Backbone as CSV, one residue per row, in Angstrom:
resi,resn,N_x,N_y,N_z,CA_x,CA_y,CA_z,C_x,C_y,C_z
1,MET,-36.998,-48.397,-62.189,-38.287,-48.440,-62.844,-38.288,-47.420,-63.976
2,SER,-38.836,-47.824,-65.085,-38.887,-46.942,-66.246,-39.900,-45.816,-66.027
3,ALA,-39.798,-44.794,-66.872,-40.749,-43.682,-66.797,-42.173,-44.175,-67.074
4,VAL,-42.311,-45.156,-67.964,-43.622,-45.722,-68.267,-44.169,-46.457,-67.047
5,GLY,-43.314,-47.228,-66.374,-43.720,-47.935,-65.158,-44.143,-46.976,-64.062
6,PHE,-43.399,-45.883,-63.923,-43.740,-44.865,-62.925,-45.098,-44.254,-63.248
7,LEU,-45.317,-43.929,-64.524,-46.593,-43.354,-64.956,-47.737,-44.329,-64.679
8,GLN,-47.506,-45.622,-64.918,-48.537,-46.631,-64.638,-48.902,-46.640,-63.151
9,GLN,-47.899,-46.524,-62.280,-48.175,-46.486,-60.846,-48.960,-45.231,-60.481
10,PHE,-48.642,-44.115,-61.129,-49.401,-42.888,-60.897,-50.857,-43.064,-61.325
11,MET,-51.070,-43.702,-62.468,-52.432,-43.901,-62.971,-53.235,-44.814,-62.041
12,LYS,-52.567,-45.791,-61.427,-53.242,-46.716,-60.513,-53.543,-46.067,-59.162
13,GLU,-52.609,-45.250,-58.667,-52.735,-44.679,-57.322,-52.314,-43.206,-57.299
14,PRO,-53.035,-42.321,-57.989,-52.604,-40.922,-58.090,-52.534,-40.184,-56.749
15,ARG,-53.380,-40.543,-55.795,-53.374,-39.827,-54.504,-52.130,-40.131,-53.700
16,THR,-51.559,-41.327,-53.862,-50.388,-41.682,-53.065,-49.081,-41.564,-53.839
17,VAL,-49.113,-41.717,-55.155,-47.884,-41.547,-55.944,-47.599,-40.061,-56.110
18,GLY,-48.600,-39.278,-56.483,-48.496,-37.823,-56.438,-47.756,-37.139,-57.566
19,ALA,-47.078,-37.870,-58.453,-46.351,-37.249,-59.556,-46.341,-38.198,-60.751
20,VAL,-46.192,-37.635,-61.932,-46.156,-38.477,-63.132,-44.734,-38.878,-63.519
21,LEU,-43.746,-38.213,-62.940,-42.333,-38.526,-63.207,-41.554,-38.566,-61.899
22,PRO,-40.484,-39.362,-61.840,-39.622,-39.347,-60.644,-38.972,-37.977,-60.466
23,SER,-38.540,-37.689,-59.242,-37.875,-36.418,-58.922,-36.523,-36.318,-59.619
24,SER,-36.099,-35.082,-59.865,-34.814,-34.848,-60.521,-33.657,-34.979,-59.528
25,LYS,-32.446,-35.118,-60.069,-31.252,-35.180,-59.214,-31.048,-33.845,-58.483
26,TYR,-31.532,-32.755,-59.042,-31.400,-31.443,-58.411,-32.293,-31.344,-57.173
27,LEU,-33.500,-31.881,-57.300,-34.396,-31.911,-56.149,-33.825,-32.847,-55.083
28,ALA,-33.300,-33.982,-55.510,-32.699,-34.934,-54.559,-31.549,-34.284,-53.795
29,GLN,-30.719,-33.536,-54.482,-29.586,-32.878,-53.826,-30.066,-31.860,-52.795
30,GLU,-31.098,-31.108,-53.129,-31.627,-30.117,-52.187,-32.294,-30.783,-50.986
31,MET,-32.910,-31.943,-51.213,-33.578,-32.664,-50.121,-32.588,-33.138,-49.057
32,ILE,-31.373,-33.446,-49.451,-30.400,-33.947,-48.468,-29.379,-32.895,-48.040
33,ALA,-29.461,-31.694,-48.609,-28.447,-30.656,-48.377,-28.272,-30.264,-46.912
34,SER,-29.333,-30.283,-46.123,-29.220,-29.826,-44.733,-28.975,-30.965,-43.734
35,ILE,-28.752,-32.168,-44.215,-28.495,-33.302,-43.321,-27.029,-33.312,-42.906
36,ASP,-26.785,-33.421,-41.614,-25.425,-33.569,-41.099,-25.157,-35.071,-40.990
37,PHE,-24.630,-35.645,-42.048,-24.398,-37.086,-42.104,-23.352,-37.556,-41.103
38,SER,-22.486,-36.648,-40.647,-21.456,-37.040,-39.678,-22.046,-37.354,-38.301
39,LYS,-23.249,-36.818,-38.016,-23.873,-37.028,-36.708,-25.118,-37.918,-36.765
40,ALA,-25.688,-38.106,-37.929,-26.951,-38.847,-38.048,-26.760,-40.327,-37.738
41,LYS,-27.583,-40.822,-36.820,-27.557,-42.240,-36.464,-28.776,-42.979,-37.006
42,CYS,-29.890,-42.246,-37.168,-31.126,-42.837,-37.684,-31.818,-41.832,-38.598
43,ILE,-32.006,-42.244,-39.847,-32.707,-41.426,-40.843,-33.908,-42.238,-41.316
44,VAL,-35.034,-41.562,-41.458,-36.253,-42.205,-41.941,-36.644,-41.539,-43.252
45,GLU,-37.084,-42.355,-44.205,-37.591,-41.814,-45.465,-39.010,-42.318,-45.682
46,TYR,-39.919,-41.379,-45.970,-41.307,-41.706,-46.283,-41.518,-41.608,-47.789
47,GLY,-42.235,-42.564,-48.340,-42.674,-42.485,-49.730,-41.571,-42.258,-50.736
48,PRO,-40.561,-43.139,-50.764,-39.437,-42.917,-51.677,-39.744,-43.155,-53.151
49,GLY,-40.884,-43.781,-53.457,-41.183,-44.065,-54.866,-40.111,-44.956,-55.459
50,THR,-39.451,-44.474,-56.497,-38.413,-45.265,-57.164,-37.039,-45.132,-56.505
51,GLY,-36.921,-44.286,-55.504,-35.678,-44.218,-54.745,-34.673,-43.168,-55.169
52,VAL,-35.119,-42.086,-55.784,-34.196,-41.014,-56.190,-33.509,-40.417,-54.959
53,PHE,-34.274,-40.147,-53.892,-33.679,-39.612,-52.665,-32.936,-40.721,-51.917
54,THR,-33.476,-41.922,-51.959,-32.869,-43.068,-51.281,-31.433,-43.260,-51.744
55,LYS,-31.221,-43.200,-53.039,-29.881,-43.375,-53.617,-28.909,-42.360,-53.024
56,ARG,-29.328,-41.098,-52.952,-28.473,-40.048,-52.398,-28.224,-40.258,-50.905
57,LEU,-29.250,-40.686,-50.180,-29.092,-40.944,-48.748,-28.083,-42.065,-48.514
58,ILE,-28.197,-43.134,-49.276,-27.282,-44.274,-49.125,-25.858,-43.883,-49.490
59,GLU,-25.700,-43.108,-50.547,-24.363,-42.661,-50.960,-23.708,-41.757,-49.909
60,SER,-24.524,-41.015,-49.167,-24.001,-40.000,-48.250,-23.893,-40.435,-46.798
61,LYS,-24.688,-41.385,-46.379,-24.712,-41.781,-44.965,-23.505,-42.640,-44.609
62,HIS,-23.180,-42.672,-43.305,-22.154,-43.580,-42.815,-22.713,-44.997,-42.850
63,SER,-21.856,-45.980,-42.973,-22.318,-47.367,-43.074,-23.080,-47.821,-41.839
64,GLU,-22.761,-47.265,-40.659,-23.462,-47.680,-39.434,-24.764,-46.914,-39.194
65,THR,-25.027,-45.865,-39.960,-26.283,-45.117,-39.842,-27.431,-45.975,-40.360
66,ILE,-28.492,-46.049,-39.573,-29.682,-46.805,-39.956,-30.557,-45.939,-40.865
67,LEU,-31.017,-46.520,-41.971,-31.954,-45.859,-42.866,-33.217,-46.714,-42.930
68,LEU,-34.316,-46.170,-42.406,-35.613,-46.844,-42.437,-36.444,-46.226,-43.544
69,ILE,-36.902,-47.046,-44.470,-37.642,-46.571,-45.631,-39.056,-47.137,-45.573
70,LEU,-40.057,-46.266,-45.540,-41.457,-46.703,-45.508,-42.140,-46.336,-46.819
71,GLU,-42.629,-47.356,-47.509,-43.284,-47.180,-48.807,-44.548,-48.042,-48.838
72,THR,-45.699,-47.437,-49.148,-46.954,-48.194,-49.176,-47.214,-48.884,-50.513
73,ASN,-46.669,-48.355,-51.588,-46.892,-48.914,-52.914,-46.060,-50.195,-53.073
74,ALA,-46.743,-51.321,-53.291,-46.073,-52.621,-53.356,-45.070,-52.710,-54.511
75,ALA,-45.403,-52.153,-55.667,-44.493,-52.204,-56.821,-43.222,-51.404,-56.545
76,PHE,-43.365,-50.207,-55.976,-42.194,-49.406,-55.627,-41.371,-50.109,-54.558
77,CYS,-42.041,-50.697,-53.570,-41.353,-51.385,-52.484,-40.531,-52.554,-53.034
78,TRP,-41.114,-53.328,-53.934,-40.405,-54.454,-54.550,-39.163,-53.956,-55.288
79,GLU,-39.335,-52.893,-56.055,-38.217,-52.310,-56.814,-37.101,-51.837,-55.867
80,LEU,-37.473,-51.179,-54.779,-36.489,-50.708,-53.799,-35.739,-51.871,-53.167
81,LYS,-36.461,-52.943,-52.837,-35.818,-54.120,-52.232,-34.839,-54.768,-53.205
82,GLN,-35.198,-54.802,-54.490,-34.298,-55.362,-55.493,-33.017,-54.539,-55.617
83,THR,-33.161,-53.235,-55.526,-32.018,-52.329,-55.722,-31.185,-52.132,-54.459
84,TYR,-31.852,-51.975,-53.308,-31.144,-51.593,-52.081,-31.271,-52.594,-50.932
85,GLY,-32.032,-53.649,-51.109,-32.300,-54.595,-50.029,-31.087,-55.324,-49.478
86,HIS,-30.025,-55.374,-50.236,-28.800,-56.073,-49.816,-27.849,-55.193,-48.992
87,ILE,-28.125,-53.916,-48.889,-27.210,-52.980,-48.224,-27.422,-53.032,-46.712
88,PRO,-26.340,-53.257,-45.947,-26.480,-53.295,-44.481,-27.032,-51.983,-43.924
89,ASN,-27.872,-52.103,-42.897,-28.472,-50.970,-42.179,-29.454,-50.157,-43.011
90,VAL,-29.929,-50.745,-44.111,-30.996,-50.149,-44.909,-32.182,-51.096,-44.815
91,TYR,-33.303,-50.595,-44.293,-34.488,-51.413,-44.062,-35.655,-50.849,-44.862
92,ILE,-36.174,-51.647,-45.781,-37.265,-51.227,-46.655,-38.540,-51.900,-46.150
93,ILE,-39.499,-51.077,-45.768,-40.704,-51.547,-45.092,-41.935,-51.166,-45.912
94,ASN,-42.750,-52.165,-46.235,-43.981,-51.933,-46.994,-45.107,-51.602,-46.008
95,ASP,-45.148,-50.325,-45.596,-46.139,-49.881,-44.623,-46.261,-48.356,-44.706
96,SER,-47.268,-47.849,-44.026,-47.530,-46.417,-44.008,-46.646,-45.697,-42.987
97,ALA,-46.340,-44.454,-43.288,-45.599,-43.601,-42.349,-46.397,-43.357,-41.080
98,GLU,-47.666,-43.690,-41.078,-48.499,-43.570,-39.880,-47.998,-44.483,-38.755
99,HIS,-47.196,-45.479,-39.103,-46.694,-46.455,-38.131,-45.193,-46.308,-37.876
100,VAL,-44.633,-45.174,-38.184,-43.188,-44.975,-38.108,-42.610,-45.186,-36.710
101,SER,-43.320,-44.773,-35.672,-42.758,-44.901,-34.321,-42.499,-46.356,-33.965
102,TYR,-43.364,-47.261,-34.417,-43.158,-48.691,-34.182,-41.821,-49.144,-34.782
103,TYR,-41.551,-48.755,-36.010,-40.330,-49.200,-36.693,-39.070,-48.556,-36.119
104,VAL,-39.166,-47.311,-35.721,-38.023,-46.645,-35.094,-37.648,-47.371,-33.802
105,ARG,-38.646,-47.658,-32.972,-38.405,-48.403,-31.719,-37.893,-49.816,-32.002
106,GLN,-38.481,-50.468,-33.003,-38.094,-51.843,-33.350,-36.611,-51.925,-33.729
107,HIS,-36.063,-50.852,-34.247,-34.654,-50.831,-34.646,-33.755,-50.205,-33.580
108,GLY,-34.288,-50.069,-32.368,-33.468,-49.677,-31.232,-33.304,-48.194,-30.990
109,PHE,-34.148,-47.376,-31.574,-34.035,-45.931,-31.414,-35.274,-45.357,-30.740
110,ALA,-35.072,-44.333,-29.935,-36.199,-43.588,-29.371,-36.593,-42.459,-30.323
111,LYS,-35.599,-41.925,-31.019,-35.810,-40.782,-31.911,-35.030,-40.965,-33.212
112,ALA,-35.492,-40.287,-34.246,-34.770,-40.237,-35.526,-34.145,-38.861,-35.662
113,ASP,-33.014,-38.804,-36.320,-32.327,-37.521,-36.527,-32.965,-36.713,-37.657
114,TYR,-33.385,-37.418,-38.712,-33.979,-36.747,-39.866,-35.098,-37.609,-40.422
115,VAL,-36.125,-36.948,-40.915,-37.189,-37.616,-41.653,-37.286,-36.910,-42.997
116,ILE,-37.084,-37.678,-44.066,-37.145,-37.169,-45.426,-38.441,-37.695,-46.033
117,SER,-39.226,-36.824,-46.644,-40.529,-37.258,-47.132,-40.774,-36.892,-48.590
118,GLY,-41.206,-37.895,-49.334,-41.663,-37.686,-50.697,-43.174,-37.805,-50.797
119,LEU,-43.855,-37.756,-49.653,-45.309,-37.929,-49.644,-46.025,-36.701,-50.202
120,PRO,-47.059,-36.926,-51.005,-47.832,-35.809,-51.579,-48.917,-35.337,-50.612
121,PHE,-48.542,-34.536,-49.636,-49.485,-34.122,-48.593,-50.723,-33.407,-49.140
122,THR,-50.605,-32.750,-50.274,-51.777,-32.048,-50.822,-52.827,-33.009,-51.348
123,SER,-52.451,-34.228,-51.692,-53.447,-35.170,-52.204,-53.810,-36.274,-51.202
124,LEU,-53.103,-36.358,-50.097,-53.456,-37.340,-49.076,-54.680,-36.857,-48.297
125,PRO,-55.494,-37.790,-47.802,-56.603,-37.365,-46.945,-56.066,-36.619,-45.715
126,ALA,-56.779,-35.606,-45.271,-56.327,-34.755,-44.162,-56.046,-35.556,-42.899
127,ASP,-56.881,-36.547,-42.587,-56.660,-37.327,-41.369,-55.383,-38.164,-41.455
128,VAL,-55.060,-38.662,-42.641,-53.821,-39.431,-42.832,-52.615,-38.507,-42.680
129,SER,-52.666,-37.348,-43.332,-51.570,-36.366,-43.214,-51.326,-35.985,-41.761
130,THR,-52.409,-35.751,-41.026,-52.298,-35.368,-39.616,-51.662,-36.483,-38.795
131,ARG,-52.107,-37.727,-38.997,-51.514,-38.851,-38.248,-50.033,-39.014,-38.568
132,ILE,-49.672,-38.826,-39.815,-48.261,-38.964,-40.211,-47.411,-37.893,-39.518
133,LEU,-47.875,-36.658,-39.506,-47.077,-35.605,-38.873,-47.104,-35.688,-37.352
134,GLU,-48.174,-36.207,-36.775,-48.184,-36.451,-35.327,-47.135,-37.500,-34.966
135,GLU,-47.056,-38.552,-35.761,-46.045,-39.593,-35.539,-44.636,-39.036,-35.765
136,THR,-44.495,-38.224,-36.789,-43.193,-37.624,-37.091,-42.731,-36.755,-35.935
137,GLU,-43.642,-35.970,-35.405,-43.336,-35.099,-34.268,-42.861,-35.928,-33.062
138,LYS,-43.486,-37.084,-32.836,-43.114,-37.967,-31.721,-41.706,-38.536,-31.864
139,ILE,-41.346,-38.927,-33.085,-40.075,-39.651,-33.254,-38.901,-38.757,-33.641
140,LEU,-39.158,-37.499,-33.946,-38.078,-36.616,-34.395,-37.317,-36.032,-33.216
141,ASP,-36.015,-36.167,-33.233,-35.149,-35.602,-32.209,-35.333,-34.082,-32.156
142,GLU,-35.141,-33.501,-30.975,-35.308,-32.048,-30.796,-34.453,-31.233,-31.769
143,GLN,-33.270,-31.734,-32.103,-32.387,-31.026,-33.031,-32.558,-31.515,-34.474
144,GLY,-33.470,-32.456,-34.674,-33.668,-33.055,-35.991,-34.481,-32.191,-36.931
145,ALA,-34.663,-32.690,-38.149,-35.427,-31.952,-39.155,-36.320,-32.904,-39.947
146,PHE,-37.494,-32.383,-40.273,-38.405,-33.038,-41.195,-38.243,-32.292,-42.513
147,ILE,-37.868,-33.009,-43.562,-37.612,-32.383,-44.856,-38.541,-33.019,-45.883
148,THR,-39.337,-32.188,-46.526,-40.292,-32.683,-47.519,-40.298,-31.758,-48.720
149,PHE,-40.795,-32.270,-49.830,-40.989,-31.385,-50.975,-42.461,-31.436,-51.359
150,GLN,-42.932,-30.320,-51.874,-44.303,-30.195,-52.349,-44.255,-29.311,-53.599
151,TYR,-45.266,-29.452,-54.431,-45.289,-28.661,-55.666,-45.868,-27.267,-55.475
152,SER,-46.411,-26.997,-54.299,-46.920,-25.662,-53.990,-46.706,-25.404,-52.496
153,LYS,-47.075,-24.196,-52.061,-46.967,-23.852,-50.642,-48.300,-24.012,-49.909
154,VAL,-49.236,-24.715,-50.527,-50.577,-24.889,-49.964,-50.533,-25.459,-48.547
155,LYS,-49.626,-26.373,-48.261,-49.575,-27.033,-46.954,-48.660,-26.333,-45.941
156,SER,-48.187,-25.149,-46.254,-47.298,-24.409,-45.343,-47.899,-24.226,-43.951
157,ILE,-49.140,-23.793,-43.887,-49.796,-23.557,-42.593,-49.965,-24.873,-41.846
158,PHE,-50.292,-25.932,-42.578,-50.410,-27.260,-41.976,-49.074,-27.679,-41.350
159,PHE,-47.969,-27.528,-42.075,-46.646,-27.870,-41.532,-46.321,-27.007,-40.314
160,LYS,-46.701,-25.738,-40.374,-46.435,-24.792,-39.281,-47.163,-25.202,-37.998
161,SER,-48.247,-25.938,-38.117,-48.973,-26.392,-36.924,-48.211,-27.490,-36.175
162,PHE,-47.184,-28.063,-36.806,-46.363,-29.099,-36.171,-44.930,-28.650,-35.893
163,PHE,-44.442,-27.710,-36.692,-43.039,-27.292,-36.596,-42.945,-25.777,-36.469
164,GLU,-42.144,-25.358,-35.509,-42.006,-23.941,-35.210,-41.261,-23.169,-36.299
165,HIS,-40.258,-23.807,-36.873,-39.400,-23.123,-37.847,-39.414,-23.871,-39.168
166,ILE,-39.747,-23.146,-40.232,-39.823,-23.745,-41.559,-39.090,-22.850,-42.555
167,LYS,-38.252,-23.481,-43.332,-37.564,-22.784,-44.422,-38.016,-23.446,-45.723
168,ALA,-38.447,-22.657,-46.689,-38.878,-23.189,-47.982,-37.943,-22.679,-49.071
169,LYS,-37.509,-23.590,-49.925,-36.630,-23.218,-51.035,-37.191,-23.809,-52.326
170,ARG,-37.265,-23.006,-53.353,-37.797,-23.446,-54.651,-36.699,-24.125,-55.452
171,VAL,-37.018,-25.270,-56.015,-36.109,-25.989,-56.918,-36.756,-25.950,-58.294
172,TRP,-36.170,-25.176,-59.170,-36.733,-24.976,-60.501,-36.424,-26.143,-61.429
173,ARG,-35.287,-26.805,-61.204,-34.853,-27.867,-62.117,-35.469,-29.208,-61.713
174,ASN,-36.776,-29.259,-61.797,-37.568,-30.451,-61.525,-38.852,-30.300,-62.329
175,VAL,-39.470,-31.413,-62.708,-40.718,-31.345,-63.470,-41.827,-31.950,-62.635
176,PRO,-42.786,-31.111,-62.161,-42.759,-29.644,-62.164,-41.813,-29.117,-61.081
177,PRO,-41.498,-27.806,-61.125,-40.683,-27.223,-60.049,-41.332,-27.491,-58.685
178,ALA,-40.496,-27.589,-57.659,-41.008,-27.960,-56.334,-40.394,-27.080,-55.250
179,TYR,-41.056,-27.071,-54.095,-40.530,-26.414,-52.900,-40.002,-27.482,-51.950
180,VAL,-38.813,-27.249,-51.415,-38.287,-28.106,-50.363,-38.507,-27.377,-49.056
181,PHE,-39.235,-28.030,-48.138,-39.524,-27.480,-46.814,-38.624,-28.180,-45.798
182,THR,-37.816,-27.408,-45.095,-37.017,-27.943,-43.989,-37.674,-27.440,-42.719
183,CYS,-38.185,-28.385,-41.933,-39.009,-28.066,-40.770,-38.340,-28.545,-39.500
184,LYS,-38.266,-27.652,-38.490,-37.646,-27.996,-37.210,-38.504,-27.526,-36.047
185,LYS,-38.333,-28.230,-34.940,-39.016,-27.838,-33.702,-38.238,-26.708,-33.021
186,GLY,-36.908,-26.848,-32.968,-36.035,-25.911,-32.263,-35.635,-24.727,-33.122
187,LEU,-34.693,-23.967,-32.602,-34.275,-22.722,-33.245,-33.254,-22.888,-34.354
188,ASN,-32.550,-23.991,-34.385,-31.466,-24.170,-35.372,-32.002,-24.588,-36.724
189,ILE,-32.116,-23.642,-37.640,-32.572,-23.987,-38.993,-31.644,-23.422,-40.052
């Protein structure tokens, strides 16, 4: 999708798109940096937009690793299906992350190893954000990680209410600069 197309989607749905430009390759690299692809059997991605993180996940994952992608924006979902819909073990779902546990179970898993999120938690309604993280907490393996980026640390306390250990790293080479939050239930961070 072109930058103009992305901007149009932002203008139509600013609360759910959350940015005027796609994420940079530097942010994408930091988002996947802590994933152990050699052990991951199920990875979930929320709100991939145009698929900047999706591309990196597909390039890095093993062919038998399942990648479940949940995107609510129909235009982004169509674009993702055109680009990645033919790849085995990649499932692009036009639905909210609020329903993630259904899709994880539907694909034969009790838990996911990693959840990668491009969702703009600062602009989502509080009840939606809470339901998404409650679902994430249910489906995330004890040794797994929830990895998200945000443009500020405003939601740090909110994330802390679901995850015991959080590491935040600033990525300057993105417009605007962003924080990558790696969140875990257990001690290994």
